[in-house]
N, CA, C and O atoms as CSV, one atom per row, in Angstrom:
chain,resi,resn,atom,element,x,y,z
A,1,MET,N,N,90.477,212.344,82.643
A,1,MET,CA,C,91.379,212.527,83.764
A,1,MET,C,C,91.466,214.001,84.146
A,1,MET,O,O,91.468,214.351,85.326
A,2,GLN,N,N,91.537,214.853,83.135
A,2,GLN,CA,C,91.605,216.288,83.388
A,2,GLN,C,C,90.329,216.775,84.058
A,2,GLN,O,O,90.372,217.679,84.893
A,3,ASN,N,N,89.178,216.174,83.695
A,3,ASN,CA,C,87.913,216.555,84.323
A,3,ASN,C,C,87.928,216.221,85.814
A,3,ASN,O,O,87.418,216.989,86.629
A,4,LEU,N,N,88.507,215.084,86.168
A,4,LEU,CA,C,88.599,214.696,87.568
A,4,LEU,C,C,89.497,215.660,88.334
A,4,LEU,O,O,89.175,216.057,89.454
A,5,ILE,N,N,90.601,216.029,87.743
A,5,ILE,CA,C,91.520,216.973,88.391
A,5,ILE,C,C,90.845,218.326,88.576
A,5,ILE,O,O,90.972,218.945,89.632
A,6,ASN,N,N,90.133,218.787,87.559
A,6,ASN,CA,C,89.406,220.066,87.671
A,6,ASN,C,C,88.318,219.992,88.728
A,6,ASN,O,O,88.101,220.943,89.479
A,7,PHE,N,N,87.625,218.839,88.783
A,7,PHE,CA,C,86.576,218.671,89.786
A,7,PHE,C,C,87.153,218.748,91.195
A,7,PHE,O,O,86.584,219.400,92.071
A,8,ILE,N,N,88.273,218.087,91.408
A,8,ILE,CA,C,88.901,218.090,92.736
A,8,ILE,C,C,89.394,219.495,93.094
A,8,ILE,O,O,89.259,219.928,94.238
A,9,GLN,N,N,89.953,220.191,92.136
A,9,GLN,CA,C,90.465,221.536,92.412
A,9,GLN,C,C,89.338,222.530,92.664
A,9,GLN,O,O,89.495,223.445,93.472
A,10,ASP,N,N,88.202,222.363,91.983
A,10,ASP,CA,C,87.093,223.306,92.112
A,10,ASP,C,C,86.159,222.986,93.271
A,10,ASP,O,O,85.472,223.881,93.764
A,11,ASN,N,N,86.117,221.760,93.710
A,11,ASN,CA,C,85.192,221.353,94.758
A,11,ASN,C,C,85.685,221.845,96.118
A,11,ASN,O,O,86.845,221.639,96.475
A,12,MET,N,N,84.820,222.481,96.855
A,12,MET,CA,C,85.194,223.041,98.162
A,12,MET,C,C,85.465,221.950,99.206
A,12,MET,O,O,86.248,222.156,100.134
A,13,PHE,N,N,84.823,220.805,99.052
A,13,PHE,CA,C,85.040,219.722,100.009
A,13,PHE,C,C,86.503,219.304,100.032
A,13,PHE,O,O,87.063,219.051,101.099
A,14,PHE,N,N,87.116,219.233,98.870
A,14,PHE,CA,C,88.506,218.792,98.784
A,14,PHE,C,C,89.483,219.866,99.261
A,14,PHE,O,O,90.672,219.592,99.428
A,15,GLN,N,N,88.991,221.081,99.480
A,15,GLN,CA,C,89.839,222.159,99.961
A,15,GLN,C,C,89.809,222.299,101.481
A,15,GLN,O,O,90.584,223.071,102.047
A,16,ILE,N,N,88.909,221.551,102.154
A,16,ILE,CA,C,88.853,221.580,103.613
A,16,ILE,C,C,90.180,221.066,104.156
A,16,ILE,O,O,90.761,220.119,103.626
A,17,SER,N,N,90.643,221.704,105.214
A,17,SER,CA,C,91.969,221.375,105.732
A,17,SER,C,C,91.872,220.695,107.100
A,17,SER,O,O,91.146,221.150,107.984
A,18,PHE,N,N,92.612,219.603,107.254
A,18,PHE,CA,C,92.770,218.894,108.520
A,18,PHE,C,C,94.258,218.769,108.793
A,18,PHE,O,O,95.003,218.238,107.969
A,19,PHE,N,N,94.685,219.249,109.926
A,19,PHE,CA,C,96.097,219.170,110.303
A,19,PHE,C,C,97.013,219.702,109.204
A,19,PHE,O,O,98.026,219.091,108.865
A,20,ASP,N,N,96.639,220.830,108.669
A,20,ASP,CA,C,97.419,221.540,107.653
A,20,ASP,C,C,97.515,220.795,106.316
A,20,ASP,O,O,98.425,221.055,105.529
A,21,ASN,N,N,96.586,219.877,106.057
A,21,ASN,CA,C,96.518,219.150,104.801
A,21,ASN,C,C,95.081,219.178,104.299
A,21,ASN,O,O,94.136,219.017,105.072
A,22,SER,N,N,94.929,219.383,103.010
A,22,SER,CA,C,93.585,219.387,102.439
A,22,SER,C,C,93.070,217.955,102.325
A,22,SER,O,O,93.834,216.996,102.427
A,23,VAL,N,N,91.773,217.831,102.113
A,23,VAL,CA,C,91.163,216.511,101.948
A,23,VAL,C,C,91.793,215.797,100.752
A,23,VAL,O,O,92.009,214.586,100.794
A,24,SER,N,N,92.085,216.539,99.698
A,24,SER,CA,C,92.716,215.905,98.532
A,24,SER,C,C,94.116,215.378,98.868
A,24,SER,O,O,94.531,214.346,98.341
A,25,ASP,N,N,94.844,216.081,99.739
A,25,ASP,CA,C,96.156,215.575,100.179
A,25,ASP,C,C,95.996,214.267,100.948
A,25,ASP,O,O,96.740,213.311,100.731
A,26,TRP,N,N,95.010,214.239,101.857
A,26,TRP,CA,C,94.756,213.027,102.639
A,26,TRP,C,C,94.323,211.876,101.729
A,26,TRP,O,O,94.757,210.738,101.912
A,27,LEU,N,N,93.470,212.174,100.751
A,27,LEU,CA,C,93.037,211.125,99.820
A,27,LEU,C,C,94.214,210.587,99.006
A,27,LEU,O,O,94.315,209.383,98.771
A,28,ALA,N,N,95.095,211.479,98.580
A,28,ALA,CA,C,96.282,211.030,97.836
A,28,ALA,C,C,97.144,210.129,98.708
A,28,ALA,O,O,97.637,209.101,98.244
A,29,ALA,N,N,97.328,210.508,99.962
A,29,ALA,CA,C,98.138,209.696,100.876
A,29,ALA,C,C,97.496,208.328,101.104
A,29,ALA,O,O,98.185,207.308,101.126
A,30,ILE,N,N,96.181,208.313,101.271
A,30,ILE,CA,C,95.475,207.043,101.486
A,30,ILE,C,C,95.568,206.172,100.235
A,30,ILE,O,O,95.781,204.964,100.333
A,31,LEU,N,N,95.412,206.776,99.073
A,31,LEU,CA,C,95.527,206.014,97.828
A,31,LEU,C,C,96.932,205.437,97.657
A,31,LEU,O,O,97.082,204.290,97.238
A,32,VAL,N,N,97.949,206.215,97.975
A,32,VAL,CA,C,99.326,205.724,97.884
A,32,VAL,C,C,99.546,204.579,98.868
A,32,VAL,O,O,100.193,203.586,98.534
A,33,PHE,N,N,99.009,204.714,100.082
A,33,PHE,CA,C,99.144,203.658,101.081
A,33,PHE,C,C,98.571,202.339,100.561
A,33,PHE,O,O,99.241,201.307,100.586
A,34,PHE,N,N,97.323,202.390,100.089
A,34,PHE,CA,C,96.686,201.157,99.627
A,34,PHE,C,C,97.301,200.636,98.329
A,34,PHE,O,O,97.402,199.424,98.140
A,35,ALA,N,N,97.710,201.528,97.441
A,35,ALA,CA,C,98.356,201.091,96.203
A,35,ALA,C,C,99.675,200.374,96.506
A,35,ALA,O,O,99.967,199.331,95.920
A,36,ALA,N,N,100.463,200.931,97.416
A,36,ALA,CA,C,101.733,200.294,97.793
A,36,ALA,C,C,101.479,198.953,98.476
A,36,ALA,O,O,102.172,197.972,98.209
A,37,LEU,N,N,100.487,198.918,99.351
A,37,LEU,CA,C,100.159,197.680,100.052
A,37,LEU,C,C,99.710,196.600,99.073
A,37,LEU,O,O,100.136,195.449,99.173
A,38,ILE,N,N,98.855,196.972,98.133
A,38,ILE,CA,C,98.377,196.006,97.139
A,38,ILE,C,C,99.527,195.551,96.249
A,38,ILE,O,O,99.653,194.361,95.960
A,39,PHE,N,N,100.363,196.481,95.815
A,39,PHE,CA,C,101.507,196.117,94.981
A,39,PHE,C,C,102.420,195.132,95.708
A,39,PHE,O,O,102.859,194.147,95.113
A,40,LEU,N,N,102.711,195.381,96.975
A,40,LEU,CA,C,103.603,194.500,97.727
A,40,LEU,C,C,102.978,193.121,97.944
A,40,LEU,O,O,103.675,192.108,97.881
A,41,LYS,N,N,101.671,193.077,98.199
A,41,LYS,CA,C,100.992,191.787,98.369
A,41,LYS,C,C,100.978,191.008,97.059
A,41,LYS,O,O,101.175,189.792,97.054
A,42,ILE,N,N,100.744,191.711,95.938
A,42,ILE,CA,C,100.771,191.050,94.636
A,42,ILE,C,C,102.175,190.536,94.353
A,42,ILE,O,O,102.351,189.425,93.853
A,43,PHE,N,N,103.170,191.351,94.676
A,43,PHE,CA,C,104.561,190.926,94.489
A,43,PHE,C,C,104.825,189.651,95.254
A,43,PHE,O,O,105.408,188.710,94.716
A,44,LYS,N,N,104.401,189.612,96.508
A,44,LYS,CA,C,104.678,188.436,97.322
A,44,LYS,C,C,103.899,187.226,96.831
A,44,LYS,O,O,104.465,186.142,96.691
A,45,SER,N,N,102.619,187.395,96.570
A,45,SER,CA,C,101.815,186.217,96.246
A,45,SER,C,C,102.062,185.703,94.826
A,45,SER,O,O,102.151,184.492,94.621
A,46,ILE,N,N,102.171,186.575,93.870
A,46,ILE,CA,C,102.296,186.117,92.483
A,46,ILE,C,C,103.753,185.900,92.090
A,46,ILE,O,O,104.130,184.807,91.669
A,47,ILE,N,N,104.561,186.929,92.227
A,47,ILE,CA,C,105.938,186.839,91.737
A,47,ILE,C,C,106.763,185.869,92.569
A,47,ILE,O,O,107.490,185.045,92.015
A,48,ILE,N,N,106.662,185.952,93.880
A,48,ILE,CA,C,107.410,185.012,94.726
A,48,ILE,C,C,106.896,183.588,94.506
A,48,ILE,O,O,107.679,182.638,94.512
A,49,GLY,N,N,105.582,183.439,94.310
A,49,GLY,CA,C,105.019,182.115,94.031
A,49,GLY,C,C,105.567,181.519,92.747
A,49,GLY,O,O,105.918,180.339,92.706
A,50,LYS,N,N,105.640,182.329,91.700
A,50,LYS,CA,C,106.182,181.839,90.425
A,50,LYS,C,C,107.677,181.534,90.537
A,50,LYS,O,O,108.161,180.547,89.983
A,51,LEU,N,N,108.400,182.394,91.261
A,51,LEU,CA,C,109.827,182.130,91.450
A,51,LEU,C,C,110.050,180.857,92.263
A,51,LEU,O,O,111.015,180.129,92.030
A,52,LYS,N,N,109.160,180.591,93.213
A,52,LYS,CA,C,109.275,179.378,94.025
A,52,LYS,C,C,109.094,178.140,93.150
A,52,LYS,O,O,109.826,177.159,93.286
A,53,LYS,N,N,108.115,178.198,92.254
A,53,LYS,CA,C,107.906,177.065,91.343
A,53,LYS,C,C,109.111,176.866,90.423
A,53,LYS,O,O,109.523,175.734,90.171
A,54,LEU,N,N,109.669,177.961,89.925
A,54,LEU,CA,C,110.843,177.862,89.055
A,54,LEU,C,C,112.056,177.335,89.813
A,54,LEU,O,O,112.835,176.550,89.272
A,55,SER,N,N,112.216,177.762,91.060
A,55,SER,CA,C,113.389,177.337,91.823
A,55,SER,C,C,113.324,175.864,92.194
A,55,SER,O,O,114.361,175.239,92.416
A,56,GLN,N,N,112.127,175.299,92.264
A,56,GLN,CA,C,112.007,173.876,92.575
A,56,GLN,C,C,112.474,173.006,91.414
A,56,GLN,O,O,112.805,171.836,91.606
A,57,LYS,N,N,112.501,173.572,90.217
A,57,LYS,CA,C,112.919,172.823,89.039
A,57,LYS,C,C,114.432,172.801,88.867
A,57,LYS,O,O,114.951,171.999,88.090
A,58,THR,N,N,115.147,173.665,89.578
A,58,THR,CA,C,116.603,173.733,89.428
A,58,THR,C,C,117.278,172.767,90.396
A,58,THR,O,O,116.684,172.332,91.383
A,59,LYS,N,N,118.517,172.446,90.095
A,59,LYS,CA,C,119.278,171.539,90.940
A,59,LYS,C,C,119.929,172.254,92.115
A,59,LYS,O,O,120.138,171.652,93.168
A,60,THR,N,N,120.252,173.532,91.946
A,60,THR,CA,C,120.942,174.259,93.009
A,60,THR,C,C,119.973,174.612,94.128
A,60,THR,O,O,118.764,174.702,93.915
A,61,LYS,N,N,120.507,174.804,95.295
A,61,LYS,CA,C,119.702,175.141,96.466
A,61,LYS,C,C,119.772,176.632,96.813
A,61,LYS,O,O,119.046,177.104,97.687
A,62,VAL,N,N,120.649,177.368,96.125
A,62,VAL,CA,C,120.816,178.791,96.423
A,62,VAL,C,C,119.530,179.551,96.139
A,62,VAL,O,O,119.105,180.384,96.939
A,63,ASP,N,N,118.914,179.264,95.003
A,63,ASP,CA,C,117.680,179.959,94.682
A,63,ASP,C,C,116.566,179.606,95.658
A,63,ASP,O,O,115.732,180.456,95.970
A,64,ASP,N,N,116.536,178.370,96.146
A,64,ASP,CA,C,115.556,177.977,97.165
A,64,ASP,C,C,115.767,178.773,98.450
A,64,ASP,O,O,114.811,179.193,99.103
A,65,MET,N,N,117.037,178.971,98.798
A,65,MET,CA,C,117.340,179.742,100.011
A,65,MET,C,C,116.846,181.173,99.879
A,65,MET,O,O,116.252,181.709,100.814
A,66,VAL,N,N,117.081,181.795,98.741
A,66,VAL,CA,C,116.674,183.188,98.533
A,66,VAL,C,C,115.151,183.308,98.548
A,66,VAL,O,O,114.604,184.235,99.146
A,67,ILE,N,N,114.470,182.373,97.891
A,67,ILE,CA,C,113.007,182.411,97.851
A,67,ILE,C,C,112.433,182.205,99.250
A,67,ILE,O,O,111.485,182.891,99.632
A,68,ASP,N,N,112.988,181.281,100.012
A,68,ASP,CA,C,112.522,181.084,101.392
A,68,ASP,C,C,112.741,182.334,102.229
A,68,ASP,O,O,111.894,182.704,103.042
A,69,ALA,N,N,113.871,182.975,102.027
A,69,ALA,CA,C,114.158,184.200,102.777
A,69,ALA,C,C,113.199,185.314,102.387
A,69,ALA,O,O,112.729,186.047,103.257
A,70,LEU,N,N,112.896,185.458,101.102
A,70,LEU,CA,C,111.936,186.478,100.660
A,70,LEU,C,C,110.528,186.167,101.155
A,70,LEU,O,O,109.750,187.078,101.437
A,71,SER,N,N,110.204,184.890,101.260
A,71,SER,CA,C,108.884,184.493,101.758
A,71,SER,C,C,108.727,184.762,103.246
A,71,SER,O,O,107.606,184.817,103.753
A,72,SER,N,N,109.829,184.927,103.942
A,72,SER,CA,C,109.752,185.175,105.386
A,72,SER,C,C,109.400,186.628,105.717
A,72,SER,O,O,109.205,186.968,106.884
A,73,ILE,N,N,109.320,187.472,104.708
A,73,ILE,CA,C,108.914,188.870,104.920
A,73,ILE,C,C,107.394,188.909,104.946
A,73,ILE,O,O,106.745,188.425,104.019
A,74,HIS,N,N,106.823,189.480,105.999
A,74,HIS,CA,C,105.376,189.427,106.196
A,74,HIS,C,C,104.749,190.818,106.215
A,74,HIS,O,O,105.422,191.821,105.978
A,75,TRP,N,N,103.442,190.859,106.502
A,75,TRP,CA,C,102.638,192.071,106.384
A,75,TRP,C,C,103.110,193.250,107.220
A,75,TRP,O,O,102.911,194.377,106.766
A,76,PRO,N,N,103.722,193.105,108.409
A,76,PRO,CA,C,104.147,194.319,109.115
A,76,PRO,C,C,105.129,195.157,108.305
A,76,PRO,O,O,105.076,196.386,108.331
A,77,PHE,N,N,106.013,194.495,107.595
A,77,PHE,CA,C,106.980,195.212,106.763
A,77,PHE,C,C,106.266,195.949,105.635
A,77,PHE,O,O,106.614,197.085,105.313
A,78,TYR,N,N,105.280,195.311,105.040
A,78,TYR,CA,C,104.520,195.951,103.962
A,78,TYR,C,C,103.759,197.175,104.461
A,78,TYR,O,O,103.672,198.184,103.761
A,79,ILE,N,N,103.216,197.089,105.653
A,79,ILE,CA,C,102.490,198.237,106.222
A,79,ILE,C,C,103.456,199.373,106.521
A,79,ILE,O,O,103.144,200.532,106.251
A,80,ILE,N,N,104.610,199.064,107.068
A,80,ILE,CA,C,105.589,200.110,107.367
A,80,ILE,C,C,106.053,200.805,106.087
A,80,ILE,O,O,106.160,202.031,106.054
A,81,ILE,N,N,106.325,200.040,105.045
A,81,ILE,CA,C,106.726,200.650,103.766
A,81,ILE,C,C,105.611,201.523,103.220
A,81,ILE,O,O,105.861,202.644,102.776
A,82,SER,N,N,104.386,201.023,103.247
A,82,SER,CA,C,103.247,201.781,102.713
A,82,SER,C,C,103.014,203.062,103.498
A,82,SER,O,O,102.753,204.114,102.914
A,83,LEU,N,N,103.107,202.976,104.824
A,83,LEU,CA,C,102.937,204.181,105.648
A,83,LEU,C,C,104.034,205.204,105.370
A,83,LEU,O,O,103.773,206.403,105.264
A,84,TYR,N,N,105.248,204.717,105.256
A,84,TYR,CA,C,106.360,205.626,104.985
A,84,TYR,C,C,106.173,206.335,103.645
A,84,TYR,O,O,106.422,207.536,103.537
A,85,LEU,N,N,105.741,205.605,102.636
A,85,LEU,CA,C,105.528,206.208,101.323
A,85,LEU,C,C,104.383,207.215,101.327
A,85,LEU,O,O,104.472,208.259,100.680
A,86,CYS,N,N,103.324,206.914,102.041
A,86,CYS,CA,C,102.172,207.827,102.027
A,86,CYS,C,C,102.471,209.123,102.784
A,86,CYS,O,O,101.810,210.134,102.547
A,87,LEU,N,N,103.444,209.112,103.679
A,87,LEU,CA,C,103.784,210.333,104.418
A,87,LEU,C,C,104.411,211.396,103.531
A,87,LEU,O,O,104.474,212.562,103.922
A,88,PHE,N,N,104.874,211.021,102.352
A,88,PHE,CA,C,105.434,211.998,101.417
A,88,PHE,C,C,104.349,212.867,100.775
A,88,PHE,O,O,104.653,213.887,100.157
A,89,PHE,N,N,103.097,212.466,100.921
A,89,PHE,CA,C,102.008,213.184,100.261
A,89,PHE,C,C,101.252,214.116,101.191
A,89,PHE,O,O,100.322,214.797,100.759
A,90,ILE,N,N,101.632,214.157,102.449
A,90,ILE,CA,C,101.008,215.076,103.401
A,90,ILE,C,C,102.088,215.859,104.132
A,90,ILE,O,O,103.242,215.439,104.221
A,91,LYS,N,N,101.680,217.003,104.648
A,91,LYS,CA,C,102.604,217.824,105.428
A,91,LYS,C,C,102.555,217.354,106.872
A,91,LYS,O,O,101.501,217.341,107.508
A,92,ILE,N,N,103.716,216.972,107.370
A,92,ILE,CA,C,103.813,216.536,108.761
A,92,ILE,C,C,104.985,217.263,109.403
A,92,ILE,O,O,105.903,217.703,108.711
A,93,PRO,N,N,104.953,217.387,110.717
A,93,PRO,CA,C,106.089,218.039,111.395
A,93,PRO,C,C,107.387,217.282,111.147
A,93,PRO,O,O,107.390,216.064,110.969
A,94,SER,N,N,108.467,218.012,111.138
A,94,SER,CA,C,109.766,217.405,110.818
A,94,SER,C,C,110.152,216.317,111.823
A,94,SER,O,O,110.816,215.347,111.457
A,95,LEU,N,N,109.745,216.470,113.076
A,95,LEU,CA,C,110.053,215.444,114.072
A,95,LEU,C,C,109.370,214.118,113.722
A,95,LEU,O,O,109.980,213.055,113.834
A,96,ILE,N,N,108.131,214.184,113.309
A,96,ILE,CA,C,107.411,212.963,112.917
A,96,ILE,C,C,108.031,212.379,111.650
A,96,ILE,O,O,108.167,211.162,111.523
A,97,LYS,N,N,108.400,213.237,110.731
A,97,LYS,CA,C,109.038,212.771,109.499
A,97,LYS,C,C,110.353,212.059,109.823
A,97,LYS,O,O,110.672,211.023,109.239
A,98,GLN,N,N,111.113,212.634,110.769
A,98,GLN,CA,C,112.390,212.039,111.159
A,98,GLN,C,C,112.158,210.694,111.844
A,98,GLN,O,O,112.852,209.725,111.537
A,99,TRP,N,N,111.202,210.614,112.760
A,99,TRP,CA,C,110.928,209.367,113.459
A,99,TRP,C,C,110.368,208.310,112.512
A,99,TRP,O,O,110.657,207.123,112.665
A,100,SER,N,N,109.569,208.734,111.537
A,100,SER,CA,C,109.050,207.759,110.579
A,100,SER,C,C,110.197,207.165,109.759
A,100,SER,O,O,110.181,205.980,109.424
A,101,PHE,N,N,111.185,207.993,109.440
A,101,PHE,CA,C,112.350,207.458,108.735
A,101,PHE,C,C,113.095,206.451,109.614
A,101,PHE,O,O,113.514,205.400,109.129
A,102,TYR,N,N,113.264,206.763,110.899
A,102,TYR,CA,C,113.955,205.833,111.801
A,102,TYR,C,C,113.210,204.504,111.902
A,102,TYR,O,O,113.825,203.438,111.875
A,103,ILE,N,N,111.895,204.571,112.016
A,103,ILE,CA,C,111.101,203.339,112.096
A,103,ILE,C,C,111.238,202.547,110.804
A,103,ILE,O,O,111.405,201.327,110.829
A,104,PHE,N,N,111.165,203.249,109.671
A,104,PHE,CA,C,111.333,202.596,108.375
A,104,PHE,C,C,112.714,201.951,108.275
A,104,PHE,O,O,112.837,200.806,107.837
A,105,PHE,N,N,113.746,202.681,108.677
A,105,PHE,CA,C,115.111,202.183,108.603
A,105,PHE,C,C,115.301,200.965,109.507
A,105,PHE,O,O,115.934,199.989,109.104
A,106,ILE,N,N,114.761,201.016,110.716
A,106,ILE,CA,C,114.867,199.879,111.640
A,106,ILE,C,C,114.161,198.653,111.059
A,106,ILE,O,O,114.662,197.533,111.166
A,107,ALA,N,N,113.000,198.870,110.447
A,107,ALA,CA,C,112.274,197.750,109.843
A,107,ALA,C,C,113.066,197.149,108.690
A,107,ALA,O,O,113.137,195.927,108.558
A,108,VAL,N,N,113.660,197.994,107.855
A,108,VAL,CA,C,114.466,197.493,106.733
A,108,VAL,C,C,115.666,196.703,107.252
A,108,VAL,O,O,115.961,195.621,106.746
A,109,VAL,N,N,116.347,197.230,108.242
A,109,VAL,CA,C,117.499,196.521,108.808
A,109,VAL,C,C,117.060,195.200,109.432
A,109,VAL,O,O,117.715,194.175,109.246
A,110,TYR,N,N,115.952,195.224,110.171
A,110,TYR,CA,C,115.439,194.003,110.800
A,110,TYR,C,C,115.165,192.926,109.755
A,110,TYR,O,O,115.590,191.782,109.912
A,111,TYR,N,N,114.458,193.294,108.691
A,111,TYR,CA,C,114.128,192.295,107.675
A,111,TYR,C,C,115.330,191.897,106.839
A,111,TYR,O,O,115.365,190.778,106.328
A,112,CYS,N,N,116.314,192.768,106.679
A,112,CYS,CA,C,117.563,192.369,106.011
A,112,CYS,C,C,118.307,191.337,106.855
A,112,CYS,O,O,118.812,190.344,106.331
A,113,VAL,N,N,118.369,191.577,108.148
A,113,VAL,CA,C,119.016,190.614,109.048
A,113,VAL,C,C,118.249,189.302,109.049
A,113,VAL,O,O,118.843,188.224,109.015
A,114,LYS,N,N,116.922,189.399,109.090
A,114,LYS,CA,C,116.091,188.192,109.059
A,114,LYS,C,C,116.309,187.432,107.754
A,114,LYS,O,O,116.373,186.203,107.753
A,115,PHE,N,N,116.424,188.157,106.648
A,115,PHE,CA,C,116.704,187.554,105.347
A,115,PHE,C,C,118.036,186.807,105.391
A,115,PHE,O,O,118.122,185.652,104.973
A,116,LEU,N,N,119.071,187.476,105.901
A,116,LEU,CA,C,120.400,186.850,105.970
A,116,LEU,C,C,120.406,185.642,106.896
A,116,LEU,O,O,121.037,184.632,106.584
A,117,VAL,N,N,119.722,185.726,108.021
A,117,VAL,CA,C,119.648,184.597,108.953
A,117,VAL,C,C,118.968,183.407,108.282
A,117,VAL,O,O,119.402,182.266,108.441
A,118,THR,N,N,117.912,183.676,107.541
A,118,THR,CA,C,117.217,182.601,106.841
A,118,THR,C,C,118.123,181.951,105.798
A,118,THR,O,O,118.152,180.727,105.672
A,119,VAL,N,N,118.858,182.766,105.056
A,119,VAL,CA,C,119.773,182.228,104.043
A,119,VAL,C,C,120.878,181.406,104.699
A,119,VAL,O,O,121.183,180.305,104.239
A,120,VAL,N,N,121.476,181.920,105.756
A,120,VAL,CA,C,122.555,181.208,106.445
A,120,VAL,C,C,122.027,179.920,107.066
A,120,VAL,O,O,122.680,178.880,106.976
A,121,ASP,N,N,120.852,179.975,107.697
A,121,ASP,CA,C,120.260,178.789,108.315
A,121,ASP,C,C,120.001,177.716,107.266
A,121,ASP,O,O,120.313,176.544,107.476
A,122,ARG,N,N,119.443,178.112,106.161
A,122,ARG,CA,C,119.169,177.149,105.083
A,122,ARG,C,C,120.482,176.597,104.524
A,122,ARG,O,O,120.579,175.406,104.229
A,123,GLY,N,N,121.488,177.454,104.377
A,123,GLY,CA,C,122.788,177.000,103.885
A,123,GLY,C,C,123.434,175.988,104.822
A,123,GLY,O,O,124.013,174.997,104.377
A,124,ILE,N,N,123.331,176.246,106.114
A,124,ILE,CA,C,123.897,175.308,107.097
A,124,ILE,C,C,123.159,173.978,107.030
A,124,ILE,O,O,123.787,172.921,107.087
A,125,ARG,N,N,121.842,174.013,106.912
A,125,ARG,CA,C,121.078,172.763,106.833
A,125,ARG,C,C,121.461,171.959,105.597
A,125,ARG,O,O,121.583,170.736,105.662
A,126,ILE,N,N,121.651,172.640,104.476
A,126,ILE,CA,C,122.040,171.947,103.244
A,126,ILE,C,C,123.430,171.323,103.403
A,126,ILE,O,O,123.669,170.195,102.973
A,127,THR,N,N,124.334,172.071,104.023
A,127,THR,CA,C,125.688,171.553,104.240
A,127,THR,C,C,125.652,170.330,105.151
A,127,THR,O,O,126.345,169.346,104.892
A,128,ILE,N,N,124.861,170.381,106.199
A,128,ILE,CA,C,124.751,169.234,107.117
A,128,ILE,C,C,124.161,168.029,106.399
A,128,ILE,O,O,124.623,166.903,106.583
A,129,GLU,N,N,123.140,168.264,105.580
A,129,GLU,CA,C,122.540,167.156,104.830
A,129,GLU,C,C,123.546,166.527,103.880
A,129,GLU,O,O,123.590,165.303,103.756
A,130,LYS,N,N,124.354,167.336,103.210
A,130,LYS,CA,C,125.360,166.799,102.294
A,130,LYS,C,C,126.407,165.983,103.042
A,130,LYS,O,O,126.819,164.921,102.577
A,131,ARG,N,N,126.831,166.474,104.187
A,131,ARG,CA,C,127.846,165.744,104.958
A,131,ARG,C,C,127.288,164.441,105.492
A,131,ARG,O,O,128.011,163.446,105.553
A,132,ASN,N,N,126.026,164.417,105.879
A,132,ASN,CA,C,125.418,163.176,106.367
A,132,ASN,C,C,125.258,162.160,105.232
A,132,ASN,O,O,125.342,160.955,105.470
A,133,ILE,N,N,125.031,162.628,104.016
A,133,ILE,CA,C,124.918,161.726,102.882
A,133,ILE,C,C,126.272,161.088,102.593
A,133,ILE,O,O,126.347,159.895,102.300
A,134,PHE,N,N,127.349,161.882,102.674
A,134,PHE,CA,C,128.687,161.350,102.385
A,134,PHE,C,C,129.157,160.396,103.464
A,134,PHE,O,O,129.966,159.513,103.181
A,135,ARG,N,N,128.683,160.542,104.682
A,135,ARG,CA,C,129.129,159.660,105.781
A,135,ARG,C,C,128.490,158.281,105.689
A,135,ARG,O,O,129.037,157.308,106.209
A,136,GLN,N,N,127.353,158.192,105.042
A,136,GLN,CA,C,126.648,156.911,105.011
A,136,GLN,C,C,127.201,155.980,104.020
A,136,GLN,O,O,126.708,154.860,103.882
């Protein structure tokens, strides 16, 4: 690992600067972007999948509601999170940094609201189903 770090520090290619960032800075940002994206996709596909299987075995519907709400989060949110994280590894103007935070914040709020709407919608459907069962 130390050899790789020394190679990057000594190599002139990695010292070339684009938009006030060296090639190594850009590579770090790109690696963080893809690492975050892969981590989030693995989280969604594996962990949410396993939680979905576990929640189907329980009698309560609350866990089903939460899993459905988490499953409603899709790739645009993952890209926004990954982009926001990778911006910490490069130098960008403060205006862009500020706007990237606003975009990130709006996306988080949007998906939180979407999460809550999904939970409430599922809760209402369960309540309606229970009331229809009691009426029969």
